[in-house]
MARVO-79163 format. One line per field, with one value per residue: x, y, z of N, C-alpha, C in turn. Coordinates in Angstrom, 1 decimal, always signed. Example, Ala and Ser with C-alpha at 12.3 -4.5 7.8 and 13.67 -1.06 7.14 Angstrom:
REM MARVO-79163
n_u = c(+13.2:+12.8)
n_v = c(-5.7:-2.2)
n_w = c(+7.8:+7.1)
ca_u = c(+12.3:+13.7)
ca_v = c(-4.5:-1.1)
ca_w = c(+7.8:+7.1)
c_u = c(+13.2:+12.9)
c_v = c(-3.3:+0.0)
c_w = c(+7.8:+7.9)
END
This chain:
REM MARVO-79163
n_u = c(-4.9:-2.1:-1.2:+0.4:+1.3:+1.6:+3.5:+5.7:+6.1:+6.7:+9.0:+10.8:+11.1:+9.5:+7.1:+3.5:+2.8:+5.1:+5.2:+2.7:+3.1:+5.1:+3.9:+1.8:-0.8:-3.7:-3.0:-4.8:-6.4:-4.3:-3.8:-6.2:-6.2:-3.9:-4.8:-6.6:-9.2:-10.1:-10.4:-8.2:-7.4:-6.2:-4.2:-3.2:-2.3:-0.2:+1.5:+2.3:+3.5:+5.6:+7.0:+8.0:+9.9:+8.9:+8.9:+6.6:+3.5:+0.9:-1.3:-1.1:-1.5:-4.1:-5.6:-5.4:-6.2:-5.9:-3.2:-2.4:-0.6:-1.1:-3.3:-5.8:-4.9:-2.2:-1.9)
n_v = c(+4.6:+2.7:+1.4:-1.4:-0.6:+2.2:+2.3:+1.1:+2.8:+5.2:+4.4:+4.1:+6.7:+8.0:+10.0:+10.0:+10.8:+10.2:+7.4:+6.8:+7.9:+6.2:+3.7:+4.2:+5.1:+7.0:+9.6:+10.2:+7.8:+6.0:+7.1:+6.6:+3.8:+3.3:+4.2:+2.4:+2.7:+2.3:-0.5:-2.1:-3.4:-6.7:-6.6:-3.9:-4.1:-5.9:-4.4:-2.4:-4.0:-5.0:-2.6:-2.1:-4.0:-6.5:-6.4:-6.0:-7.6:-8.6:-9.4:-7.9:-5.4:-5.6:-6.4:-4.5:-4.0:-6.3:-6.5:-4.2:-1.9:-2.3:-3.9:-6.1:-8.8:-8.4:-7.6)
n_w = c(+11.1:+10.4:+7.5:+5.9:+3.4:+3.7:+5.7:+4.4:+2.3:+3.6:+5.0:+2.9:+2.2:+0.4:-1.5:-1.9:-4.4:-5.9:-5.8:-7.0:-9.6:-10.5:-10.6:-12.2:-11.5:-10.3:-8.0:-6.0:-5.9:-5.1:-2.6:-1.2:-1.3:+0.2:+2.7:+3.3:+2.5:+0.0:-2.1:-4.2:-7.6:-8.3:-10.2:-9.9:-7.3:-7.7:-9.3:-7.4:-5.4:-6.9:-7.5:-5.0:-4.8:-4.0:-1.2:+0.1:+0.1:-2.2:-0.8:+1.6:+0.6:-0.6:+1.6:+3.9:+6.5:+7.9:+8.3:+9.4:+11.6:+15.0:+14.8:+16.0:+16.1:+16.5:+19.0)
ca_u = c(-4.4:-0.9:-1.3:+1.7:+1.7:+2.0:+4.7:+6.7:+6.3:+7.4:+10.3:+11.6:+11.2:+8.8:+5.8:+2.4:+2.9:+6.2:+4.8:+1.6:+3.7:+5.9:+3.0:+0.9:-2.2:-4.0:-2.5:-6.0:-6.6:-3.3:-4.0:-7.3:-5.7:-3.0:-5.5:-7.5:-10.6:-10.4:-9.8:-7.7:-7.4:-5.0:-3.1:-2.5:-1.5:+1.0:+2.4:+2.8:+4.4:+6.8:+7.7:+8.7:+10.7:+8.2:+9.0:+5.3:+2.8:-0.4:-2.3:-1.0:-2.1:-5.5:-6.3:-4.5:-6.7:-5.4:-1.8:-2.1:+0.0:-2.1:-4.4:-6.1:-4.0:-0.8:-1.9)
ca_v = c(+3.2:+2.7:+0.2:-1.9:+0.2:+3.5:+2.0:+0.8:+4.1:+6.2:+3.9:+4.4:+8.2:+8.4:+10.6:+9.3:+11.2:+9.5:+6.0:+6.8:+8.1:+5.0:+2.6:+4.7:+5.2:+8.3:+9.8:+10.1:+6.4:+5.5:+7.6:+5.9:+2.4:+3.4:+4.4:+1.2:+3.1:+1.8:-1.8:-2.0:-4.7:-7.5:-6.1:-2.8:-4.6:-6.5:-3.3:-1.8:-4.9:-5.0:-1.4:-2.2:-5.2:-7.6:-6.3:-5.9:-8.6:-8.2:-9.6:-6.7:-4.2:-5.9:-6.5:-3.8:-4.0:-7.6:-6.4:-2.8:-1.8:-2.1:-4.8:-7.0:-10.0:-8.0:-7.3)
ca_w = c(+10.8:+9.5:+6.7:+5.5:+2.3:+4.2:+6.5:+3.4:+1.5:+4.5:+5.3:+1.7:+2.1:-0.9:-1.4:-2.6:-5.8:-6.5:-6.0:-8.0:-10.9:-10.8:-10.9:-13.2:-11.0:-9.8:-6.7:-5.1:-5.7:-4.2:-1.2:-0.6:-1.1:+1.3:+3.9:+3.5:+2.2:-1.3:-2.5:-5.6:-8.3:-8.1:-11.1:-9.3:-6.1:-8.2:-9.7:-6.2:-4.8:-7.8:-7.3:-3.7:-4.9:-3.3:+0.2:+0.6:-0.7:-2.7:+0.3:+2.5:-0.1:-0.8:+2.9:+4.8:+7.9:+8.6:+8.5:+9.9:+12.9:+16.0:+14.5:+17.2:+16.1:+16.9:+20.5)
c_u = c(-3.1:-0.8:+0.2:+2.2:+2.3:+3.4:+5.9:+7.1:+7.1:+8.8:+11.3:+11.8:+10.5:+7.5:+4.8:+2.5:+4.0:+5.8:+3.7:+2.1:+4.4:+5.0:+1.8:-0.6:-2.4:-3.6:-3.7:-6.4:-5.6:-3.4:-5.1:-6.9:-4.8:-3.7:-6.5:-9.0:-11.0:-9.7:-9.4:-7.8:-6.1:-3.8:-2.4:-1.7:-0.2:+2.0:+3.1:+3.8:+5.7:+7.6:+8.5:+9.5:+10.2:+8.5:+7.7:+4.5:+1.5:-1.4:-2.2:-1.6:-3.6:-6.3:-5.5:-4.9:-6.2:-4.0:-1.4:-1.4:-1.2:-3.4:-4.6:-5.2:-2.6:-0.8:-1.8)
c_v = c(+3.3:+1.4:-0.2:-1.0:+1.6:+3.3:+1.8:+2.1:+5.0:+5.7:+4.1:+5.9:+8.7:+9.1:+9.7:+9.6:+10.4:+8.0:+5.9:+7.0:+6.8:+3.8:+3.0:+4.6:+6.6:+8.4:+9.7:+8.6:+5.8:+5.9:+6.8:+4.4:+2.4:+3.5:+3.3:+1.6:+2.5:+0.4:-1.7:-3.4:-5.4:-7.0:-4.8:-3.1:-5.2:-5.4:-2.6:-2.7:-5.0:-3.8:-1.4:-3.5:-6.4:-7.6:-6.2:-6.9:-8.0:-8.3:-8.4:-5.5:-4.4:-5.9:-5.8:-3.9:-5.3:-7.4:-5.1:-2.9:-1.6:-3.0:-5.7:-8.2:-9.7:-7.8:-8.5)
c_w = c(+9.9:+8.8:+6.3:+4.3:+2.8:+4.9:+5.5:+2.7:+2.4:+4.8:+4.1:+1.5:+0.8:-0.6:-2.2:-4.1:-6.5:-6.8:-7.1:-9.4:-11.4:-11.2:-11.8:-12.7:-10.5:-8.4:-5.7:-4.8:-4.8:-2.8:-0.5:-0.4:+0.1:+2.7:+4.2:+3.2:+0.9:-1.6:-4.0:-6.3:-8.0:-9.0:-10.5:-8.1:-6.6:-8.6:-8.5:-5.6:-5.6:-7.6:-6.0:-3.6:-4.0:-1.8:+0.9:-0.4:-1.2:-1.6:+1.3:+1.9:-0.3:+0.5:+4.0:+6.3:+8.6:+9.0:+9.1:+11.3:+13.9:+15.8:+15.7:+17.3:+16.6:+18.4:+21.4)
END
């Protein structure tokens, strides 16, 4: 599944480590958030959204399955 967070990060040419360092969270946690395996706090979602200049919303980070490429609503 390509979540909006992964799509955004890859489009900017950034590594997970670079984003994790910038928003001050563990790289493993960010990886799980990006893959939609782990739900993060609203505070962390806000930090990530701010890092990407709000080109991605907290909702897309908190509920990636709803916004992922290939989601049923997109088809």
